[in-house]
PDB file of N, CA, C, O and CB in Angstrom:
ATOM      1  N   MET A   1     -26.100  -2.244  89.622  1.00  0.00           N
ATOM      2  CA  MET A   1     -26.425  -1.522  88.406  1.00  0.00           C
ATOM      3  C   MET A   1     -25.191  -0.775  87.907  1.00  0.00           C
ATOM      4  O   MET A   1     -24.377  -0.272  88.682  1.00  0.00           O
ATOM      5  CB  MET A   1     -27.596  -0.546  88.646  1.00  0.00           C
ATOM      6  N   LYS A   2     -25.092  -0.728  86.622  1.00  0.00           N
ATOM      7  CA  LYS A   2     -23.985  -0.019  85.977  1.00  0.00           C
ATOM      8  C   LYS A   2     -24.569   1.041  85.056  1.00  0.00           C
ATOM      9  O   LYS A   2     -25.626   0.836  84.460  1.00  0.00           O
ATOM     10  CB  LYS A   2     -23.060  -1.002  85.183  1.00  0.00           C
ATOM     11  N   THR A   3     -23.889   2.163  84.940  1.00  0.00           N
ATOM     12  CA  THR A   3     -24.309   3.233  84.027  1.00  0.00           C
ATOM     13  C   THR A   3     -23.217   3.441  82.991  1.00  0.00           C
ATOM     14  O   THR A   3     -22.045   3.609  83.329  1.00  0.00           O
ATOM     15  CB  THR A   3     -24.604   4.562  84.800  1.00  0.00           C
ATOM     16  N   GLU A   4     -23.614   3.427  81.735  1.00  0.00           N
ATOM     17  CA  GLU A   4     -22.679   3.635  80.620  1.00  0.00           C
ATOM     18  C   GLU A   4     -23.229   4.731  79.706  1.00  0.00           C
ATOM     19  O   GLU A   4     -24.442   4.891  79.566  1.00  0.00           O
ATOM     20  CB  GLU A   4     -22.452   2.304  79.818  1.00  0.00           C
ATOM     21  N   ASN A   5     -22.326   5.472  79.095  1.00  0.00           N
ATOM     22  CA  ASN A   5     -22.665   6.485  78.099  1.00  0.00           C
ATOM     23  C   ASN A   5     -21.983   6.122  76.794  1.00  0.00           C
ATOM     24  O   ASN A   5     -20.838   5.671  76.789  1.00  0.00           O
ATOM     25  CB  ASN A   5     -22.245   7.910  78.570  1.00  0.00           C
ATOM     26  N   PHE A   6     -22.691   6.321  75.683  1.00  0.00           N
ATOM     27  CA  PHE A   6     -22.050   6.137  74.381  1.00  0.00           C
ATOM     28  C   PHE A   6     -22.712   7.030  73.346  1.00  0.00           C
ATOM     29  O   PHE A   6     -23.864   7.440  73.492  1.00  0.00           O
ATOM     30  CB  PHE A   6     -22.115   4.662  73.939  1.00  0.00           C
ATOM     31  N   LYS A   7     -21.956   7.316  72.301  1.00  0.00           N
ATOM     32  CA  LYS A   7     -22.418   8.203  71.226  1.00  0.00           C
ATOM     33  C   LYS A   7     -23.332   7.453  70.270  1.00  0.00           C
ATOM     34  O   LYS A   7     -23.114   6.280  69.967  1.00  0.00           O
ATOM     35  CB  LYS A   7     -21.222   8.797  70.459  1.00  0.00           C
ATOM     36  N   VAL A   8     -24.367   8.160  69.799  1.00  0.00           N
ATOM     37  CA  VAL A   8     -25.287   7.613  68.818  1.00  0.00           C
ATOM     38  C   VAL A   8     -25.425   8.643  67.698  1.00  0.00           C
ATOM     39  O   VAL A   8     -25.774   9.798  67.943  1.00  0.00           O
ATOM     40  CB  VAL A   8     -26.679   7.266  69.464  1.00  0.00           C
ATOM     41  N   LYS A   9     -25.149   8.212  66.469  1.00  0.00           N
ATOM     42  CA  LYS A   9     -25.246   9.103  65.314  1.00  0.00           C
ATOM     43  C   LYS A   9     -26.566   8.883  64.596  1.00  0.00           C
ATOM     44  O   LYS A   9     -27.088   7.768  64.565  1.00  0.00           O
ATOM     45  CB  LYS A   9     -24.068   8.880  64.347  1.00  0.00           C
ATOM     46  N   GLY A  10     -27.100   9.946  64.022  1.00  0.00           N
ATOM     47  CA  GLY A  10     -28.308   9.844  63.215  1.00  0.00           C
ATOM     48  C   GLY A  10     -29.572  10.310  63.921  1.00  0.00           C
ATOM     49  O   GLY A  10     -30.643  10.317  63.314  1.00  0.00           O
ATOM     50  N   MET A  11     -29.476  10.697  65.179  1.00  0.00           N
ATOM     51  CA  MET A  11     -30.640  11.199  65.904  1.00  0.00           C
ATOM     52  C   MET A  11     -30.785  12.696  65.650  1.00  0.00           C
ATOM     53  O   MET A  11     -29.830  13.459  65.797  1.00  0.00           O
ATOM     54  CB  MET A  11     -30.516  10.907  67.427  1.00  0.00           C
ATOM     55  N   SER A  12     -31.998  13.106  65.267  1.00  0.00           N
ATOM     56  CA  SER A  12     -32.184  14.528  64.980  1.00  0.00           C
ATOM     57  C   SER A  12     -33.480  15.116  65.531  1.00  0.00           C
ATOM     58  O   SER A  12     -33.704  16.321  65.417  1.00  0.00           O
ATOM     59  CB  SER A  12     -32.145  14.742  63.509  1.00  0.00           C
ATOM     60  N   CYS A  13     -34.343  14.278  66.132  1.00  0.00           N
ATOM     61  CA  CYS A  13     -35.642  14.788  66.579  1.00  0.00           C
ATOM     62  C   CYS A  13     -36.159  13.972  67.764  1.00  0.00           C
ATOM     63  O   CYS A  13     -35.524  13.014  68.205  1.00  0.00           O
ATOM     64  CB  CYS A  13     -36.665  14.757  65.421  1.00  0.00           C
ATOM     65  N   GLU A  14     -37.318  14.373  68.262  1.00  0.00           N
ATOM     66  CA  GLU A  14     -37.921  13.680  69.394  1.00  0.00           C
ATOM     67  C   GLU A  14     -38.282  12.230  69.053  1.00  0.00           C
ATOM     68  O   GLU A  14     -38.203  11.349  69.909  1.00  0.00           O
ATOM     69  CB  GLU A  14     -39.163  14.428  69.859  1.00  0.00           C
ATOM     70  N   HIS A  15     -38.676  11.990  67.803  1.00  0.00           N
ATOM     71  CA  HIS A  15     -38.979  10.625  67.385  1.00  0.00           C
ATOM     72  C   HIS A  15     -37.727   9.748  67.497  1.00  0.00           C
ATOM     73  O   HIS A  15     -37.800   8.616  67.975  1.00  0.00           O
ATOM     74  CB  HIS A  15     -39.527  10.610  65.937  1.00  0.00           C
ATOM     75  N   CYS A  16     -36.598  10.267  67.060  1.00  0.00           N
ATOM     76  CA  CYS A  16     -35.332   9.523  67.159  1.00  0.00           C
ATOM     77  C   CYS A  16     -35.009   9.224  68.617  1.00  0.00           C
ATOM     78  O   CYS A  16     -34.633   8.105  68.968  1.00  0.00           O
ATOM     79  CB  CYS A  16     -34.173  10.320  66.508  1.00  0.00           C
ATOM     80  N   LYS A  17     -35.160  10.230  69.450  1.00  0.00           N
ATOM     81  CA  LYS A  17     -34.908  10.070  70.883  1.00  0.00           C
ATOM     82  C   LYS A  17     -35.792   8.960  71.447  1.00  0.00           C
ATOM     83  O   LYS A  17     -35.311   8.079  72.160  1.00  0.00           O
ATOM     84  CB  LYS A  17     -35.162  11.399  71.637  1.00  0.00           C
ATOM     85  N   SER A  18     -37.061   9.007  71.130  1.00  0.00           N
ATOM     86  CA  SER A  18     -38.010   8.015  71.618  1.00  0.00           C
ATOM     87  C   SER A  18     -37.681   6.615  71.108  1.00  0.00           C
ATOM     88  O   SER A  18     -37.774   5.640  71.854  1.00  0.00           O
ATOM     89  CB  SER A  18     -39.420   8.396  71.205  1.00  0.00           C
ATOM     90  N   ALA A  19     -37.297   6.517  69.840  1.00  0.00           N
ATOM     91  CA  ALA A  19     -36.980   5.210  69.250  1.00  0.00           C
ATOM     92  C   ALA A  19     -35.785   4.559  69.947  1.00  0.00           C
ATOM     93  O   ALA A  19     -35.807   3.362  70.232  1.00  0.00           O
ATOM     94  CB  ALA A  19     -36.691   5.358  67.747  1.00  0.00           C
ATOM     95  N   VAL A  20     -34.756   5.340  70.218  1.00  0.00           N
ATOM     96  CA  VAL A  20     -33.556   4.808  70.870  1.00  0.00           C
ATOM     97  C   VAL A  20     -33.861   4.427  72.315  1.00  0.00           C
ATOM     98  O   VAL A  20     -33.487   3.346  72.771  1.00  0.00           O
ATOM     99  CB  VAL A  20     -32.406   5.838  70.820  1.00  0.00           C
ATOM    100  N   GLU A  21     -34.540   5.315  73.027  1.00  0.00           N
ATOM    101  CA  GLU A  21     -34.880   5.015  74.420  1.00  0.00           C
ATOM    102  C   GLU A  21     -35.770   3.773  74.519  1.00  0.00           C
ATOM    103  O   GLU A  21     -35.565   2.929  75.392  1.00  0.00           O
ATOM    104  CB  GLU A  21     -35.584   6.219  75.067  1.00  0.00           C
ATOM    105  N   SER A  22     -36.745   3.663  73.637  1.00  0.00           N
ATOM    106  CA  SER A  22     -37.646   2.502  73.647  1.00  0.00           C
ATOM    107  C   SER A  22     -36.904   1.209  73.348  1.00  0.00           C
ATOM    108  O   SER A  22     -37.130   0.192  74.003  1.00  0.00           O
ATOM    109  CB  SER A  22     -38.770   2.695  72.634  1.00  0.00           C
ATOM    110  N   ALA A  23     -36.021   1.247  72.361  1.00  0.00           N
ATOM    111  CA  ALA A  23     -35.254   0.053  72.004  1.00  0.00           C
ATOM    112  C   ALA A  23     -34.426  -0.425  73.195  1.00  0.00           C
ATOM    113  O   ALA A  23     -34.318  -1.626  73.443  1.00  0.00           O
ATOM    114  CB  ALA A  23     -34.338   0.338  70.794  1.00  0.00           C
ATOM    115  N   LEU A  24     -33.851   0.511  73.918  1.00  0.00           N
ATOM    116  CA  LEU A  24     -33.027   0.138  75.064  1.00  0.00           C
ATOM    117  C   LEU A  24     -33.868  -0.323  76.249  1.00  0.00           C
ATOM    118  O   LEU A  24     -33.540  -1.313  76.904  1.00  0.00           O
ATOM    119  CB  LEU A  24     -32.155   1.306  75.479  1.00  0.00           C
ATOM    120  N   LYS A  25     -34.945   0.393  76.518  1.00  0.00           N
ATOM    121  CA  LYS A  25     -35.767   0.069  77.692  1.00  0.00           C
ATOM    122  C   LYS A  25     -36.450  -1.285  77.589  1.00  0.00           C
ATOM    123  O   LYS A  25     -36.774  -1.894  78.609  1.00  0.00           O
ATOM    124  CB  LYS A  25     -36.811   1.133  77.895  1.00  0.00           C
ATOM    125  N   LYS A  26     -36.672  -1.764  76.367  1.00  0.00           N
ATOM    126  CA  LYS A  26     -37.303  -3.077  76.224  1.00  0.00           C
ATOM    127  C   LYS A  26     -36.288  -4.223  76.321  1.00  0.00           C
ATOM    128  O   LYS A  26     -36.665  -5.394  76.306  1.00  0.00           O
ATOM    129  CB  LYS A  26     -38.041  -3.153  74.892  1.00  0.00           C
ATOM    130  N   THR A  27     -35.008  -3.880  76.418  1.00  0.00           N
ATOM    131  CA  THR A  27     -33.952  -4.873  76.523  1.00  0.00           C
ATOM    132  C   THR A  27     -33.847  -5.369  77.962  1.00  0.00           C
ATOM    133  O   THR A  27     -33.837  -4.578  78.905  1.00  0.00           O
ATOM    134  CB  THR A  27     -32.605  -4.290  76.048  1.00  0.00           C
ATOM    135  N   LYS A  28     -33.770  -6.671  78.112  1.00  0.00           N
ATOM    136  CA  LYS A  28     -33.686  -7.278  79.440  1.00  0.00           C
ATOM    137  C   LYS A  28     -32.508  -6.701  80.220  1.00  0.00           C
ATOM    138  O   LYS A  28     -31.393  -6.610  79.705  1.00  0.00           O
ATOM    139  CB  LYS A  28     -33.554  -8.808  79.327  1.00  0.00           C
ATOM    140  N   GLY A  29     -32.767  -6.316  81.459  1.00  0.00           N
ATOM    141  CA  GLY A  29     -31.716  -5.809  82.333  1.00  0.00           C
ATOM    142  C   GLY A  29     -31.585  -4.304  82.352  1.00  0.00           C
ATOM    143  O   GLY A  29     -30.895  -3.760  83.214  1.00  0.00           O
ATOM    144  N   VAL A  30     -32.237  -3.608  81.414  1.00  0.00           N
ATOM    145  CA  VAL A  30     -32.135  -2.148  81.355  1.00  0.00           C
ATOM    146  C   VAL A  30     -33.145  -1.532  82.309  1.00  0.00           C
ATOM    147  O   VAL A  30     -34.343  -1.802  82.227  1.00  0.00           O
ATOM    148  CB  VAL A  30     -32.364  -1.629  79.910  1.00  0.00           C
ATOM    149  N   GLU A  31     -32.646  -0.704  83.213  1.00  0.00           N
ATOM    150  CA  GLU A  31     -33.515  -0.010  84.160  1.00  0.00           C
ATOM    151  C   GLU A  31     -33.951   1.338  83.605  1.00  0.00           C
ATOM    152  O   GLU A  31     -35.097   1.747  83.796  1.00  0.00           O
ATOM    153  CB  GLU A  31     -32.805   0.177  85.504  1.00  0.00           C
ATOM    154  N   ASP A  32     -33.033   2.042  82.910  1.00  0.00           N
ATOM    155  CA  ASP A  32     -33.370   3.355  82.371  1.00  0.00           C
ATOM    156  C   ASP A  32     -32.438   3.691  81.211  1.00  0.00           C
ATOM    157  O   ASP A  32     -31.303   3.219  81.139  1.00  0.00           O
ATOM    158  CB  ASP A  32     -33.284   4.440  83.470  1.00  0.00           C
ATOM    159  N   ALA A  33     -32.953   4.520  80.309  1.00  0.00           N
ATOM    160  CA  ALA A  33     -32.161   5.016  79.177  1.00  0.00           C
ATOM    161  C   ALA A  33     -32.582   6.446  78.900  1.00  0.00           C
ATOM    162  O   ALA A  33     -33.772   6.743  78.802  1.00  0.00           O
ATOM    163  CB  ALA A  33     -32.346   4.120  77.903  1.00  0.00           C
ATOM    164  N   LYS A  34     -31.604   7.331  78.775  1.00  0.00           N
ATOM    165  CA  LYS A  34     -31.885   8.745  78.527  1.00  0.00           C
ATOM    166  C   LYS A  34     -31.018   9.233  77.377  1.00  0.00           C
ATOM    167  O   LYS A  34     -29.795   9.095  77.400  1.00  0.00           O
ATOM    168  CB  LYS A  34     -31.636   9.599  79.802  1.00  0.00           C
ATOM    169  N   VAL A  35     -31.668   9.803  76.377  1.00  0.00           N
ATOM    170  CA  VAL A  35     -30.966  10.329  75.215  1.00  0.00           C
ATOM    171  C   VAL A  35     -30.784  11.834  75.367  1.00  0.00           C
ATOM    172  O   VAL A  35     -31.710  12.543  75.761  1.00  0.00           O
ATOM    173  CB  VAL A  35     -31.733  10.000  73.912  1.00  0.00           C
ATOM    174  N   ASP A  36     -29.588  12.314  75.054  1.00  0.00           N
ATOM    175  CA  ASP A  36     -29.293  13.745  74.980  1.00  0.00           C
ATOM    176  C   ASP A  36     -29.101  14.068  73.505  1.00  0.00           C
ATOM    177  O   ASP A  36     -28.033  13.819  72.944  1.00  0.00           O
ATOM    178  CB  ASP A  36     -28.013  14.138  75.840  1.00  0.00           C
ATOM    179  N   LEU A  37     -30.144  14.629  72.870  1.00  0.00           N
ATOM    180  CA  LEU A  37     -30.080  14.907  71.431  1.00  0.00           C
ATOM    181  C   LEU A  37     -28.965  15.870  71.067  1.00  0.00           C
ATOM    182  O   LEU A  37     -28.254  15.651  70.086  1.00  0.00           O
ATOM    183  CB  LEU A  37     -31.396  15.467  70.955  1.00  0.00           C
ATOM    184  N   LYS A  38     -28.800  16.933  71.842  1.00  0.00           N
ATOM    185  CA  LYS A  38     -27.771  17.938  71.540  1.00  0.00           C
ATOM    186  C   LYS A  38     -26.373  17.332  71.538  1.00  0.00           C
ATOM    187  O   LYS A  38     -25.557  17.631  70.665  1.00  0.00           O
ATOM    188  CB  LYS A  38     -27.834  19.081  72.552  1.00  0.00           C
ATOM    189  N   ALA A  39     -26.108  16.490  72.507  1.00  0.00           N
ATOM    190  CA  ALA A  39     -24.787  15.864  72.626  1.00  0.00           C
ATOM    191  C   ALA A  39     -24.661  14.627  71.738  1.00  0.00           C
ATOM    192  O   ALA A  39     -23.552  14.160  71.476  1.00  0.00           O
ATOM    193  CB  ALA A  39     -24.515  15.486  74.080  1.00  0.00           C
ATOM    194  N   GLY A  40     -25.790  14.098  71.277  1.00  0.00           N
ATOM    195  CA  GLY A  40     -25.756  12.902  70.445  1.00  0.00           C
ATOM    196  C   GLY A  40     -25.299  11.674  71.207  1.00  0.00           C
ATOM    197  O   GLY A  40     -24.551  10.846  70.687  1.00  0.00           O
ATOM    198  N   LYS A  41     -25.760  11.564  72.455  1.00  0.00           N
ATOM    199  CA  LYS A  41     -25.341  10.416  73.252  1.00  0.00           C
ATOM    200  C   LYS A  41     -26.517   9.876  74.057  1.00  0.00           C
ATOM    201  O   LYS A  41     -27.558  10.519  74.193  1.00  0.00           O
ATOM    202  CB  LYS A  41     -24.179  10.799  74.188  1.00  0.00           C
ATOM    203  N   VAL A  42     -26.315   8.687  74.577  1.00  0.00           N
ATOM    204  CA  VAL A  42     -27.314   8.033  75.418  1.00  0.00           C
ATOM    205  C   VAL A  42     -26.645   7.553  76.703  1.00  0.00           C
ATOM    206  O   VAL A  42     -25.500   7.102  76.698  1.00  0.00           O
ATOM    207  CB  VAL A  42     -27.989   6.845  74.666  1.00  0.00           C
ATOM    208  N   GLU A  43     -27.382   7.660  77.790  1.00  0.00           N
ATOM    209  CA  GLU A  43     -26.934   7.143  79.072  1.00  0.00           C
ATOM    210  C   GLU A  43     -27.855   5.979  79.422  1.00  0.00           C
ATOM    211  O   GLU A  43     -29.077   6.129  79.435  1.00  0.00           O
ATOM    212  CB  GLU A  43     -26.945   8.256  80.192  1.00  0.00           C
ATOM    213  N   VAL A  44     -27.266   4.823  79.704  1.00  0.00           N
ATOM    214  CA  VAL A  44     -28.050   3.620  79.992  1.00  0.00           C
ATOM    215  C   VAL A  44     -27.665   3.070  81.356  1.00  0.00           C
ATOM    216  O   VAL A  44     -26.486   2.897  81.668  1.00  0.00           O
ATOM    217  CB  VAL A  44     -27.839   2.545  78.896  1.00  0.00           C
ATOM    218  N   LYS A  45     -28.683   2.800  82.159  1.00  0.00           N
ATOM    219  CA  LYS A  45     -28.486   2.176  83.459  1.00  0.00           C
ATOM    220  C   LYS A  45     -29.001   0.751  83.337  1.00  0.00           C
ATOM    221  O   LYS A  45     -30.171   0.532  83.024  1.00  0.00           O
ATOM    222  CB  LYS A  45     -29.219   2.969  84.615  1.00  0.00           C
ATOM    223  N   PHE A  46     -28.119  -0.224  83.586  1.00  0.00           N
ATOM    224  CA  PHE A  46     -28.498  -1.618  83.372  1.00  0.00           C
ATOM    225  C   PHE A  46     -27.802  -2.562  84.343  1.00  0.00           C
ATOM    226  O   PHE A  46     -26.806  -2.216  84.978  1.00  0.00           O
ATOM    227  CB  PHE A  46     -28.183  -2.028  81.952  1.00  0.00           C
ATOM    228  N   ASN A  47     -28.359  -3.759  84.434  1.00  0.00           N
ATOM    229  CA  ASN A  47     -27.812  -4.819  85.271  1.00  0.00           C
ATOM    230  C   ASN A  47     -26.881  -5.654  84.399  1.00  0.00           C
ATOM    231  O   ASN A  47     -27.323  -6.280  83.435  1.00  0.00           O
ATOM    232  CB  ASN A  47     -28.950  -5.701  85.909  1.00  0.00           C
ATOM    233  N   GLU A  48     -25.608  -5.662  84.733  1.00  0.00           N
ATOM    234  CA  GLU A  48     -24.614  -6.395  83.935  1.00  0.00           C
ATOM    235  C   GLU A  48     -24.818  -7.909  83.951  1.00  0.00           C
ATOM    236  O   GLU A  48     -24.320  -8.608  83.069  1.00  0.00           O
ATOM    237  CB  GLU A  48     -23.228  -6.079  84.436  1.00  0.00           C
ATOM    238  N   ASP A  49     -25.535  -8.414  84.933  1.00  0.00           N
ATOM    239  CA  ASP A  49     -25.803  -9.852  84.990  1.00  0.00           C
ATOM    240  C   ASP A  49     -26.865 -10.257  83.967  1.00  0.00           C
ATOM    241  O   ASP A  49     -26.957 -11.429  83.600  1.00  0.00           O
ATOM    242  CB  ASP A  49     -26.253 -10.255  86.403  1.00  0.00           C
ATOM    243  N   GLU A  50     -27.660  -9.298  83.508  1.00  0.00           N
ATOM    244  CA  GLU A  50     -28.741  -9.582  82.575  1.00  0.00           C
ATOM    245  C   GLU A  50     -28.475  -9.095  81.156  1.00  0.00           C
ATOM    246  O   GLU A  50     -29.064  -9.614  80.208  1.00  0.00           O
ATOM    247  CB  GLU A  50     -29.999  -8.967  83.074  1.00  0.00           C
ATOM    248  N   SER A  51     -27.604  -8.116  80.996  1.00  0.00           N
ATOM    249  CA  SER A  51     -27.318  -7.574  79.668  1.00  0.00           C
ATOM    250  C   SER A  51     -25.902  -7.009  79.637  1.00  0.00           C
ATOM    251  O   SER A  51     -25.352  -6.611  80.665  1.00  0.00           O
ATOM    252  CB  SER A  51     -28.348  -6.480  79.284  1.00  0.00           C
ATOM    253  N   LYS A  52     -25.334  -6.984  78.461  1.00  0.00           N
ATOM    254  CA  LYS A  52     -23.973  -6.457  78.273  1.00  0.00           C
ATOM    255  C   LYS A  52     -24.020  -5.225  77.379  1.00  0.00           C
ATOM    256  O   LYS A  52     -24.963  -5.040  76.611  1.00  0.00           O
ATOM    257  CB  LYS A  52     -23.035  -7.539  77.658  1.00  0.00           C
ATOM    258  N   LEU A  53     -23.002  -4.393  77.484  1.00  0.00           N
ATOM    259  CA  LEU A  53     -22.944  -3.161  76.709  1.00  0.00           C
ATOM    260  C   LEU A  53     -23.021  -3.430  75.211  1.00  0.00           C
ATOM    261  O   LEU A  53     -23.692  -2.691  74.491  1.00  0.00           O
ATOM    262  CB  LEU A  53     -21.672  -2.401  77.032  1.00  0.00           C
ATOM    263  N   ASP A  54     -22.355  -4.464  74.732  1.00  0.00           N
ATOM    264  CA  ASP A  54     -22.402  -4.790  73.302  1.00  0.00           C
ATOM    265  C   ASP A  54     -23.828  -5.093  72.844  1.00  0.00           C
ATOM    266  O   ASP A  54     -24.221  -4.705  71.744  1.00  0.00           O
ATOM    267  CB  ASP A  54     -21.491  -5.988  72.999  1.00  0.00           C
ATOM    268  N   LYS A  55     -24.599  -5.780  73.674  1.00  0.00           N
ATOM    269  CA  LYS A  55     -25.992  -6.091  73.359  1.00  0.00           C
ATOM    270  C   LYS A  55     -26.813  -4.797  73.268  1.00  0.00           C
ATOM    271  O   LYS A  55     -27.657  -4.656  72.384  1.00  0.00           O
ATOM    272  CB  LYS A  55     -26.593  -7.044  74.428  1.00  0.00           C
ATOM    273  N   LEU A  56     -26.564  -3.871  74.170  1.00  0.00           N
ATOM    274  CA  LEU A  56     -27.288  -2.601  74.164  1.00  0.00           C
ATOM    275  C   LEU A  56     -26.984  -1.813  72.893  1.00  0.00           C
ATOM    276  O   LEU A  56     -27.881  -1.234  72.280  1.00  0.00           O
ATOM    277  CB  LEU A  56     -26.925  -1.768  75.406  1.00  0.00           C
ATOM    278  N   LYS A  57     -25.730  -1.798  72.511  1.00  0.00           N
ATOM    279  CA  LYS A  57     -25.344  -1.100  71.281  1.00  0.00           C
ATOM    280  C   LYS A  57     -25.975  -1.769  70.064  1.00  0.00           C
ATOM    281  O   LYS A  57     -26.379  -1.084  69.124  1.00  0.00           O
ATOM    282  CB  LYS A  57     -23.809  -1.068  71.135  1.00  0.00           C
ATOM    283  N   ASP A  58     -26.062  -3.092  70.070  1.00  0.00           N
ATOM    284  CA  ASP A  58     -26.711  -3.815  68.973  1.00  0.00           C
ATOM    285  C   ASP A  58     -28.188  -3.439  68.863  1.00  0.00           C
ATOM    286  O   ASP A  58     -28.716  -3.343  67.755  1.00  0.00           O
ATOM    287  CB  ASP A  58     -26.567  -5.331  69.175  1.00  0.00           C
ATOM    288  N   GLU A  59     -28.858  -3.226  69.989  1.00  0.00           N
ATOM    289  CA  GLU A  59     -30.263  -2.832  69.969  1.00  0.00           C
ATOM    290  C   GLU A  59     -30.433  -1.443  69.347  1.00  0.00           C
ATOM    291  O   GLU A  59     -31.403  -1.204  68.627  1.00  0.00           O
ATOM    292  CB  GLU A  59     -30.844  -2.851  71.391  1.00  0.00           C
ATOM    293  N   VAL A  60     -29.515  -0.544  69.614  1.00  0.00           N
ATOM    294  CA  VAL A  60     -29.566   0.798  69.028  1.00  0.00           C
ATOM    295  C   VAL A  60     -29.341   0.696  67.518  1.00  0.00           C
ATOM    296  O   VAL A  60     -30.025   1.363  66.742  1.00  0.00           O
ATOM    297  CB  VAL A  60     -28.500   1.737  69.684  1.00  0.00           C
ATOM    298  N   ARG A  61     -28.394  -0.130  67.104  1.00  0.00           N
ATOM    299  CA  ARG A  61     -28.149  -0.334  65.674  1.00  0.00           C
ATOM    300  C   ARG A  61     -29.389  -0.929  64.995  1.00  0.00           C
ATOM    301  O   ARG A  61     -29.748  -0.523  63.889  1.00  0.00           O
ATOM    302  CB  ARG A  61     -26.925  -1.260  65.461  1.00  0.00           C
ATOM    303  N   ALA A  62     -30.034  -1.880  65.651  1.00  0.00           N
ATOM    304  CA  ALA A  62     -31.236  -2.503  65.091  1.00  0.00           C
ATOM    305  C   ALA A  62     -32.364  -1.487  64.939  1.00  0.00           C
ATOM    306  O   ALA A  62     -33.237  -1.658  64.088  1.00  0.00           O
ATOM    307  CB  ALA A  62     -31.696  -3.669  65.976  1.00  0.00           C
ATOM    308  N   ALA A  63     -32.358  -0.449  65.739  1.00  0.00           N
ATOM    309  CA  ALA A  63     -33.356   0.619  65.644  1.00  0.00           C
ATOM    310  C   ALA A  63     -33.033   1.588  64.501  1.00  0.00           C
ATOM    311  O   ALA A  63     -33.826   2.479  64.196  1.00  0.00           O
ATOM    312  CB  ALA A  63     -33.440   1.384  66.971  1.00  0.00           C
ATOM    313  N   GLY A  64     -31.861   1.410  63.871  1.00  0.00           N
ATOM    314  CA  GLY A  64     -31.505   2.210  62.704  1.00  0.00           C
ATOM    315  C   GLY A  64     -30.503   3.336  62.932  1.00  0.00           C
ATOM    316  O   GLY A  64     -30.409   4.257  62.121  1.00  0.00           O
ATOM    317  N   TYR A  65     -29.765   3.271  64.013  1.00  0.00           N
ATOM    318  CA  TYR A  65     -28.807   4.346  64.329  1.00  0.00           C
ATOM    319  C   TYR A  65     -27.394   3.784  64.440  1.00  0.00           C
ATOM    320  O   TYR A  65     -27.191   2.600  64.710  1.00  0.00           O
ATOM    321  CB  TYR A  65     -29.200   5.063  65.649  1.00  0.00           C
ATOM    322  N   GLU A  66     -26.423   4.672  64.222  1.00  0.00           N
ATOM    323  CA  GLU A  66     -25.010   4.284  64.322  1.00  0.00           C
ATOM    324  C   GLU A  66     -24.513   4.526  65.735  1.00  0.00           C
ATOM    325  O   GLU A  66     -24.870   5.515  66.375  1.00  0.00           O
ATOM    326  CB  GLU A  66     -24.144   5.068  63.305  1.00  0.00           C
ATOM    327  N   VAL A  67     -23.692   3.615  66.207  1.00  0.00           N
ATOM    328  CA  VAL A  67     -23.109   3.729  67.554  1.00  0.00           C
ATOM    329  C   VAL A  67     -21.605   3.850  67.401  1.00  0.00           C
ATOM    330  O   VAL A  67     -20.982   3.135  66.616  1.00  0.00           O
ATOM    331  CB  VAL A  67     -23.486   2.494  68.460  1.00  0.00           C
ATOM    332  N   SER A  68     -21.029   4.779  68.173  1.00  0.00           N
ATOM    333  CA  SER A  68     -19.564   4.909  68.150  1.00  0.00           C
ATOM    334  C   SER A  68     -19.019   4.865  69.557  1.00  0.00           C
ATOM    335  O   SER A  68     -17.807   4.958  69.753  1.00  0.00           O
ATOM    336  CB  SER A  68     -19.132   6.215  67.456  1.00  0.00           C
TER     337      SER A  68
END
């Protein structure tokens, strides 16, 4: 398992937090995803054999948020 952190712009409430976490958790290979609203970032624990960081960022973008 690998853990990565990245910034997510546009999150401002619990609904945003839930939307990002849900989008990531439904992605194959993701074991856990935790959003820190104050810091504007997400921590994702995933299996690199099943998913790649670029794919995870694409899922966040598809949920309507910017990734940096």
